[in-house]
C-alpha positions as CSV (number, residue, x, y, z in Angstrom):
1,M,0.0,0.0,0.0
2,S,1.4,3.4,-0.9
3,R,2.1,6.1,1.7
4,S,-0.6,8.4,0.3
5,S,-3.3,5.8,0.3
6,S,-2.6,4.5,3.8
7,T,-2.0,7.6,5.8
8,L,-4.3,10.0,3.9
9,S,-7.4,7.8,3.6
10,P,-10.7,9.6,4.4
11,E,-11.2,7.2,7.4
12,S,-7.9,8.2,9.0
13,G,-9.1,11.7,10.1
14,L,-5.7,13.0,9.1
15,L,-7.0,14.2,5.7
16,K,-9.8,16.1,7.5
17,K,-7.1,17.8,9.7
18,I,-5.0,18.7,6.7
19,H,-8.1,20.3,5.0
20,T,-8.6,22.6,8.0
21,L,-5.0,23.8,7.5
22,I,-5.6,25.1,4.0
23,G,-4.9,28.8,3.9
24,S,-2.4,28.5,6.8
25,N,1.2,29.9,6.6
26,L,3.6,27.0,6.5
27,I,7.4,26.6,6.5
28,V,8.5,23.6,4.4
29,T,12.0,22.2,4.7
30,M,13.3,20.1,1.7
31,T,15.8,17.3,1.8
32,D,18.4,19.5,0.1
33,G,18.2,22.1,2.9
34,R,16.1,24.7,1.1
35,T,13.1,26.2,2.9
36,A,9.9,27.6,1.5
37,Q,7.4,29.7,3.4
38,G,4.0,30.6,2.1
39,K,0.2,30.0,2.2
40,F,-0.8,26.3,2.0
41,I,-3.2,25.9,-0.8
42,C,-3.0,22.3,-1.9
43,L,-1.8,18.8,-1.0
44,D,-2.2,16.4,-4.0
45,R,-2.6,12.6,-3.9
46,L,1.2,12.2,-4.4
47,G,2.0,14.3,-1.3
48,N,3.1,17.4,-3.2
49,I,2.5,20.6,-1.4
50,I,1.6,23.8,-3.2
51,L,2.3,27.1,-1.5
52,E,1.1,30.5,-2.7
53,D,3.1,33.8,-2.3
54,A,6.1,31.7,-1.3
55,E,9.6,32.7,-0.3
56,E,12.3,30.2,-0.9
57,R,15.6,30.4,1.0
58,R,18.8,28.4,0.7
59,D,22.3,28.6,2.0
60,I,25.1,28.4,-0.6
61,T,28.6,27.4,0.2
62,Y,31.3,28.2,-2.3
63,N,35.0,27.2,-2.2
64,P,36.5,28.8,-5.3
65,Y,40.0,27.2,-5.1
66,G,39.4,24.0,-3.2
67,K,41.4,25.1,-0.1
68,G,40.5,27.5,2.6
69,G,38.5,30.6,1.8
70,I,35.0,29.1,2.1
71,Y,32.3,31.6,1.4
72,R,28.7,31.2,2.6
73,W,25.6,33.3,1.9
74,E,21.9,32.9,1.9
75,T,19.8,33.5,-1.2
76,E,16.1,34.1,-1.4
77,R,13.5,34.4,-4.1
78,F,9.8,35.1,-4.2
79,L,7.4,32.9,-6.1
80,S,3.7,33.4,-6.8
81,Q,3.3,29.6,-6.4
82,A,5.7,26.9,-5.4
83,V,5.2,23.1,-5.8
84,I,7.3,21.1,-3.3
85,P,7.5,17.5,-4.4
86,G,6.4,15.0,-1.8
87,E,9.6,13.0,-2.1
88,R,11.6,16.2,-1.2
89,L,9.8,17.0,2.0
90,A,11.9,16.8,5.1
91,R,9.7,18.8,7.5
92,V,6.5,20.9,7.5
93,Q,6.0,23.5,10.2
94,I,3.1,25.7,11.3
95,S,3.0,28.1,14.2
96,K,1.4,26.7,17.3
97,G,-1.1,29.6,17.5
98,E,-2.2,29.2,13.9
99,Y,-2.6,25.5,14.4
100,Q,-4.7,25.9,17.5
101,R,-6.9,28.6,15.8
102,R,-7.6,26.5,12.8
103,T,-8.1,23.1,14.5
104,G,-9.1,24.0,18.0
105,S,-6.7,21.4,19.2
106,L,-3.4,21.1,21.0
107,L,-2.6,17.8,19.2
108,S,0.0,17.6,16.6
109,I,0.0,15.8,13.3
110,Q,2.6,13.1,13.2
111,T,3.1,10.4,10.5
112,N,5.7,7.7,10.1
113,N,7.2,7.2,6.7
């Protein structure tokens, strides 16, 4: 059974909680270290997350000559929409206050891959 069909079945209740979070501001961390922050507008059947008015950030490390002199900086870009592939998701965060306002609950959503 695939991950999406087992954990996101209508009977699980998890799908209902996710629907209540649509419109929330999320911070999504990807497996390559990038983060995207924006308004959660969609979760498709493959586990891809779509954010609206998103800001993507990533740290870049550059070593121009292969010895010493490592340079690091953070880049950011603004996107009207961002699709984060489900297989690239490392973490999804929502503020505690926003979660409580939307769900009326102190419980957290946790799934095991």
